PAGU-851840 format. One record per atom (N, C-alpha, C, O): x, y, z. Coordinates in steps of 0.05 Angstrom, whole numbers, plus 5000, padded with zeros to 4 digits. Layout:
<rs>
XYZ...
</rs>
This chain:
<rs>
612680281424610480161438608779991419606680071410609879751412608479581392606479401405604179391395607079261426605279081439603279241457604079401473600779191453598679321468597879141492596878921488598279241516597379091540594479151545593579381545592978931549590078951552589278941582590478791598587379111589586479141617583479061618581979111600582678931640579878881646579179001672580679001691576779111674575679231698573279061707571479011691573278981732571078821743569479001763570379061785567179081754565479261770565479541759567579671756562979641752562779911741561080091759559180221750561680071785560380251804561780521805562780611786561680641829562880901833565880901825566781061809567380711837570280711832570880601805572580711790569580381797570180261771569680451748571280461729567480591749566880791728568881011728569681111707569781091752571881301754574481211741575881361728575180951746577680841734577480851703579380941690575180771692574880761663574981051652576281101631573581231665573481511655576181641655576981781636577581611678580281741680582281611661583881751648582181351659583981201641583581301612585481361598581081321603580581401576581181701571582181781551580481861592580982141589583882221590584782411577585482071606588382131609590181921596592381881604589081791575590381561564593181631553595081481557593381851539595981921528598081971549600381891547597182111571599082161593599981911606602281881614598081711609598781451622600881311604602781191615600481311578602281171560605081311560607081171559605081571563607581711564609181631589611681601588607781601611609081531636609981241638612081181649608381071626609080781628610880691604612180491606610780851582612180761558611080491549612580331537608580441556607180191548604580261535602980421546603980151512601380191499599380011513599779771516597080121520595079971536592280061528591880281518590379881533587579941528585779771546586579551554583379871551581379711565579979531545578879631525580079271550578679081532575979001542574078981526575778961569573178871580572479031605574279131619569879071609568879161635566578971643564578951629567078841665565178631674563078761693563778881713560478731686558378821703555778691693555378661669554078621712551578491705549478691694547578611681549978941699548179151689548979241661551179201652547079371647547579491621548079781624546879921640549979891608550680171608550580281580552780341568548280311568548080411540548780711539548480851559549680801517550081091513552781191521553381421517554481011532557181101539559081071515558580921497561181231515563081211493564480941492565680871472564380791515565680531516563780311523564480101534561180341515559180141520559779871507558879661517561279871486561979621472563879441487564279211479564979541509566979381524565679211546567079051559563079251552561779111574561178821568560278741546561778651588561178361586559878281613559978421633558678041613557377941637558577671646557877561667560477571631561677301637564577341646566277421630565177271671567877301681569877121666572177201664568976891656570776711643572076831618574276741610570877031606572077161583574677301592576577301577574677411616577077541627579077321635581477341627578177131650579976931661581476771639583776711643580076721617581276551597582476701573583276581553582576961575583777121553586677181560587277341578588477061545591277101550592277381543594477461552590677541529591477811523591177991547592578201549589477921567589078081590591478051609591977831619592878271614595178251632594778381659596078311679592878571661592278711686589178711689587678791671588378631713585478631720584978811743586378801763583078991741582279181762579779081775577779041762579879031802577478941816576379161833577679251852573979261827572679471842569779391849568079561852569279131851566579031858565879071887563579131895567979041905567479061933566478801945565578621930566578771971565678531984567678301981569678321966567078081994568877851994568277651971570077541959565777621965564977431944563077571924561277711932563577531898565477341886568277461881569877341868568777701893571377831887573777651893575577641877573677511916575977331923576377121902578677081894574276981894574576771874575576881848577376761835574577101839575377221814578277311815579877261796579077451836581777551839583777321840585877321827583177121856584876881859585276751832587576671825583176711817583276581791585076741772586776631758584777011772586377181754589377161761591077131743589977161787592777141795593976871787596176851777592376661791593376391785593776361755595376191746592376521739592776511710594876701700595176751676596376821719598676991712597977271704599377401689595677371715594877651710595277811735594577731757596478051732596678231755593978341762592278381745593478381788590878481797591278731814593078741832589678931809589579181825586779191837584779151823586579251863583979261876583779501895585779601905581279591899580679791920579179671943578179821960578979411943577179261961578579201988580079011991577979372008579379342034578579082049580178962063576078992045575278742058576778502047577578332061577078502021578678292008581478282017582478072024582778512018585578522026585978452056587778302063584178552073584378502101583978212108585178102127582178072093581677792099583477602084584077382095584277662060585577472042588277572031589477452013589277792042591677922031594077742030595477722010594677602052597077432053596977212032598977162018594677082029594376872009594676971981596076851965593477201975593477311948596277411941597177391918597677531960600377611955602277381950604077391933601777161964603376921960602976801932604876721919600476801923599876701896601276881875602376791855601077151879602277341860605277291858606377301836606577241881609477191881610176941865612076931850608576731870609076481856608676491826609976341811607076681817606576711789608076951777607777011753609677081794611277311785609577531773610277651753607277581786605577801778605077981803606077921824603478191800603078371822600178361832598278321817599978391859597378431872597678701887599078711907596378901877596779171887594079291897591979231886594279451919591779541932592079811945591179851968593380001932593880271943591280401951591180541972589080361936586580501942584880371964582780471971585880151975584280001995584180132022582380072038586080312028586180422055585580722055583780812069587080872040586781172042585281302019585481542016583881142003582581261980584681391962586381251950584581661960586481801943589181861956590981971943589481791982591981851996593981641991593481401996596281701980598481501978599381422006600481582021598881162013599681072039600880792039602780742054599880612022600980342020603880352010605680232022604380491988607080501977609080641995611280541999608280882007610181002026610880822049613180812058608880682060609380502083611080262076612880192091610480142053611879892046614579942033616379772034614980172020617480222005619080462016621380432024617780692018619280932026620180912055622281022062618680772072619380742100620480462106620580372129621280312086622180032089624580002107624979792119626280212109628680192126627980222156629680182173625580302162624680342190623380102202622179942189623780072228621979912244619580092251619880292265617280022241614880182247613980122275613479892282613680332291613080292319610080332324608980192342608780512309605980572316604680712292605980862278602080652288600480792268597880872281596580712294597081122277594481222285593281372262594581542249590781302256589581432232586681492234585181342248585781702221582981752215582581642187583381762168581281402186581381242161578581202149578281052130576581352159573881322148572681602144572181742164572181672119571181942114568381992123567682212131566681782123563881812131563681892160562382082167565081742178564881802206566282062213565382202231568382132198569682382204567882612196567882822209566382582174564482792167562282822188561583052195561182602198559082602218560082742243558682922254562482672253563582792277564183092272563783252291565083162248565583442242562983602244562883832255560783492234558183632236557283662265556283872273557783452281557083472310558783692324557683842340561283702317563083892330562584172320562384362336562384202294562284472282559384592283559084832288557384422279554684522276552884462300550584562302553884292318552284232342549884062337547884082351549883892316547683722310548083452321550383372326545983302326546183032338547382832318547582892294548182602328549282392311547182312290547982292267544682282298542582202279542282402256542082322233542282662263541882862243544382892224544082932200546682862236549182872221549382632201550182662179548482402210548482162193546482202170547182142147544182312176542182362154543282552134542882522110544782752143545982952124548182812107548382862083549782642120551782492105550582312084551682282062548282192090546982022071545782192048545982102025544682422054543582602034545682692014545182711990548182732024550382832007551782601993553582651977551082351999552382121987554882032000556381871989555582142024557882062038557481802054559381652059554881752061554281512076552281332060550581442046552681072062550880892048548180882061547780972084546180772047543580732059543780562085542480612105545480352084546180202107548980282115550980182103549280462135551980572141553480412163555480512173552480172169553580032193556579982191557980002211557579912167560479852165562180092173564280072184561080332167562480582173562180652203564080682217559580692211559080802238559680612260559980692283559880352254560680152275563680112276564679952292565180242259568080222259569279992243571679952244567579842229568579602215570379672192572479542187569679882177571279962154574080062162576079972151574080232183576680332192578380102204580780102202577079912217578479682229579779522207582079432210578479472185579679312163582179462152584179342146581979732150584179882139586579882158588879852148586179902184588479892202589679612202592079592207588079412198589179142196591079112172593078982174590279232150592079232126594679372132596779272126594479612144596979762150598679612170601079612168597379492191598979342211600279102198602579032205598978972179600178732166602678812151604678672151602479042137604879142122607079222142609379152138606279372162608279482181609779272197612179292201608279062205609378862223609878592210610578402223609378572183610078342167608678082173609477872166606378102188604677872193601777952189600978172195600277762178597477822172595877862198595777682215594778102201593078162224590178152215589278312199588677952225585877912216583978082231584178112256581978202217579978372230578378232252577478352271578077962250576577822270577877832298576577782318580477882298581877902324582078182335583078232357581078382319581478662326578978772339576678702332579378952358577079092371576179322354577779492346573579332348572479552333569979672347568179522355570079922352567780062364567280312348569180452340564780372343564080602326563280852341564080882364561781022327561181292339558281322346557381542352556781102346553881122350553081222378550881312382554881192397554281272424555281552431554881642454556581682412557681952418555382152419553682162401555282312440553182512444554382792443556882822444552682982440553583262440554783342466556483522467553883212488555183262514558183202513559883352522558782962501561582882500563183072481565483132487561883152460563183342441563983602456566183702452562083702472562683952487564783912508566384092513564683682522566783632542569583602529571583692540569683492505572183472490573283752484575683802486571483932476572284212471573384342496575484472496571984302518572784422544575484312552577084452564575984052546578583932553580884032536583184042544580184132511582184232493582684052469584984022461580583942458580983762435578383702421576483852423578383472407576083392392575883082393577782952398573482982388573082702386573382612357572082722339574982412353575482292326575281992328575981872349574381862306574581572305577481502296578181562273578981382314581881342308582381032308581680892326583680952287584580672285587580662291589180812280588280492310591080492321592280212320590980012324594880212314596479962315599180022327600580202317599979872347602579922360603879652366602579462376606479632359607979392365608979402393610279592401608279202409608979192437611579042441612578892424612779072465615378942471615078642471617078502466612678532476612378242477611978132449611477892446612178302428611878212400608978212390608478162367607078262408604278272400603578552390605178742393601278572376600378822365597978922381595978782383598179172391595979302404594279432382595179622369591879322378590279412355587579502366586179362380586779742358584279852369583180062349584580242340580580032343579080232328576780332345574980172352576880582353574780682371574880992372576881112363572781122382572881412386575081482405575781322423576281712402578381802420578282102423577582252405578982192448579582472452582282532441584282412448582382732422584882802409585483092415583883272409587783142428588583412436588883592411589683502390588183852415588584042393591484072385591984172363593283982401596183992394596883762375599083772363595183572372595683342354594483412327592183492325595983392305594983462278592483312270590883412254591983072281589582922274587083062283584983022272587283232303584883372313583683562293581283622295585283662275584383852255583783722228583283872208583683462227582883322202579783312202578583172219578483452184575583482185574283392159575583322140571583392160569883312138570583032128570982852144570782992102571282722091574282662088575082462076575982842098578882802096579782582116578582552137581782442108583082242124585982312129587182482115587182182149590082222154591181982169589781852184593681932164595081712179597681832191599181962177598081772217600381872231602181622237601381452253604481612224606181372226608781452241609981652235609581272260611981322275613981102268613480862273616281182258618480992252620881042270621281262279622480832274624680862293626881042282628481162297627081072255629081242243627981512234629181722239625681502220624581742209623081912229622782162225622181792251620581942270617681942261616581742253616382182263613482202256613082292227614382472218611282152214610482222186607482222185606182042196606382432173603482452171602682472141603782632127600782302133599782302106596882392107595282292124596082572089593482712092592182752064593582802045589582722063588182772037585382672038584382582058584082662014581382562012581482262014582782121998580082152033580081872038578081712022578181462023576381842008574281701993573481881969574482101966571581781954570581931931571381801905573381661903569881851884570281721858572981781846574481591841573582031842576082101829578582041845580481931835578582121871581082061887581681761888583981681886579581591893580081311895580881191868582681021866579581281847580281181820583181261813584581111800583981501822586781591818588681401830590781331818588181311855589881121869589980851855592080721853587580761845587480511830589280531806590780341800589080741791590580771766593580801771595180731754594380901795597280911801598280621803600580571795596680441813597480161815597480031787599179871780595480111771595380001743597880081728599079921713598780331732601180431718603580261728605280191712603780211754605980051764605879771752607979661745603479651751603279381740604079371711605279181702603279581696603879581667606879621662607979521643608179771680610879861676612979681690615379741687612179481704613979321721614279041711612478921699616678931715617278651707617578471731618078231727617378571755617678391778615178391794613278541788614978221815612478181830612278371853610278351868614178551857613878751879614178631906612378621922616578531912617078381937616878561962616678471984617178831958616979011981614279001994613979052018612178931979609478911989608978621996608178461979609378552021609378272028609078232058610278382074607378052066607277962094606577672095605277562077607377542116606877252119604177202132603177362148602976972125600376902138600876822167603076752175598776842182598976782211596476622218594276722216596776372227594476212234593776232264592376062275594776452277594076492305593776792309594476952292592676862332592177142338594677282349595777202369595677482334598077622343597377892357599178042364594777932362594078182375593978152405593277932415594678362419594378362448591478362456589878512444590678192475587778192483586878472490588178632503584478542480583378812483583278892512583879122519582578712530582278782558584978872571584978992592587178802558589878872569590779142559592679252570589479262539590379512528589979732548587879742561591979912550591780132570591780402556593280462538589880562566589680842556588781022580587580922599589481272578587981462594585081462583584681422559583181502601580381482592578781732600579181842622577081822583575082032590572581882599571581702585571681952623569181832634567182052640567882262650564682002632562482182641560682012658559581812649560382092683558781942702556582102713556582352712554581972724552282112736551281952760551681712763549882092778548781972803547782182822548582422820546082102840544982302859547082392879546982612890549182222883551282292902553982202890554481962888555582392882558082322868560482332887562782312878559982342913562182352932563882102931566182102937562581882923563981622922566081612901567681422900566181812882568181812861570981792872572781652861571481932894574181942906575181662915577581612916573281492922573981222931574981042908576580862912574081112883574780942860576881072842578680942833576581342838578481492822579481722838578681952834581281672856582381882873584182072857584382312863585381962836586982122817585382152791584781962777584682402785583282452760583582742753583982922770583282802727583383072716580483152709579383052689579383322725576583392720576283572695577783762692574383502678573883652654571483842658571484072647569483762672567183922677565183782695565283532697563383932707561383812724558883982725559084232725556583862725554083992730552683822751553683622760550383912760548883772781548383482773547083432753549483302789548983022784550682892762550282662755552583042752554282942730557083052732557583282740559082882725561882962725563282832702562882602696565082982689566682882668569682912675570383132685571282712671574082722679575782532663574782352649578482572665580382402651581882242672582782352692581981982668583381802687586281772680587081842658587981682698590681592691590381352672588281242669592681262660592681032643591580792658592380732680589680652645588380432658587580222636586980302614587779972643586979762624583879742623582579822642582879622601579979592599578879402620576579422628580479202628579579022648579379162675577479122691581279342681581179502705578879692705577579742725578379812681576079992678573479852684571679962697573179602674570779452678570279402708568079422718572479342722572279292751571479552766569879542784572679772758572080022771569180122765567880242781568280052741565480122733563579972752561480082760564179722759562479572778562679692805560579712819564979782813565279912840563580172841562180222861563580332819561980572818558980502819557480642832558180292805555380222804554480142832552180212840556180012848555479942875555080192893553680182913556280412884555980672899553780842887553381072896552280732868550080882856550981082835549481272828553381032823554381212803554581062776555680842774553381172755553281052729555281172710555681412709556781002696558581092675557081112649556280912637556581362640554881412617556481432591555381392570559081482593560781492570563681422578564581512599564981272561567881202566569281212539568681052521571081402536572481442511575481462516576281602535577081322501579981332505581081612498579881762483583381672510584881912503587281832487588881662496587581952464589881882446592282032455592382282455594381892464596882002473599081952453600381742455599482132434601782102416602982382412604882412397
</rs>
């Protein structure tokens, strides 16, 4: 191991600091596995971090990384689209492999950055962008490469899963569960990306792009969060025989389009996803040859995410090719099926002074529970456009739809 490969880390937040700490702490083990001598040369951050054993490595000028030919692998853990996109693109164009945990960057710019990496014969790797510490990108792109992927359903956001677990297990409201998640550091001060479903939506777009070989952009995907979930709905889900989870779904349709949806769902207790609790995540993948595969583990956190980042760093250090298995083509048009056409069985909770009119609109239904002036039931499979029309019919009869949640059928 004569030549020392130099690494740069961009961003010293939760994940970036974890990458530096684990790399330095497990350095000998990493060198043994890669058979490559390596070291961190730069850590880019605008803040100062005095008193660390590696404080001498901090810089504030990105150009030092971009223009240093000794740097062969760059780790991006800044998050967000800008300046991460510009920095990552520049590094790839200069022939440096890039490893990132940034799901927004990959979901928006993945096809372009992969194309640049191929043209420069370097790697653009992002195992930590979807499942945190769960290995999912590599299994999907390589281990299951012989399969036609038919469907993916996943609990891909630890914050919302923790909140829903608190509501289910402890009977606390959404607001109180969110406050608890923020106190424990599971939720940001501004939790909107999590609780509105945007984070999980970006992650399912990445998985769909890998599975179906075309870039699926988040702007074309339907995302709905958990802010409207009430304890009433949680209790009705229990009575039905399941739990409410925020599920991100992608399914290849016969017409070649992708049915993509991120939203709360009733999940039967017979489905393994129903027992995924707290900050744990899971992905349920269906392949035409392998059948059902489930990947499970901690979806977030400093050490698990940093572990996934470093697995990519090890691959980049130890590999001489650009990793063609991780590849999808760009798409300048919407390949997703219109949301209003998607069909699911639906849980509806309705109220009104006279519910007799229900039979006129939903003559076939599976009743979950009823109290005075309120009824909860499961509909047959119905499209969202049909549901909207039936909601109007109910309104004309004086019946209000107070909750509508899809039922996950896998």
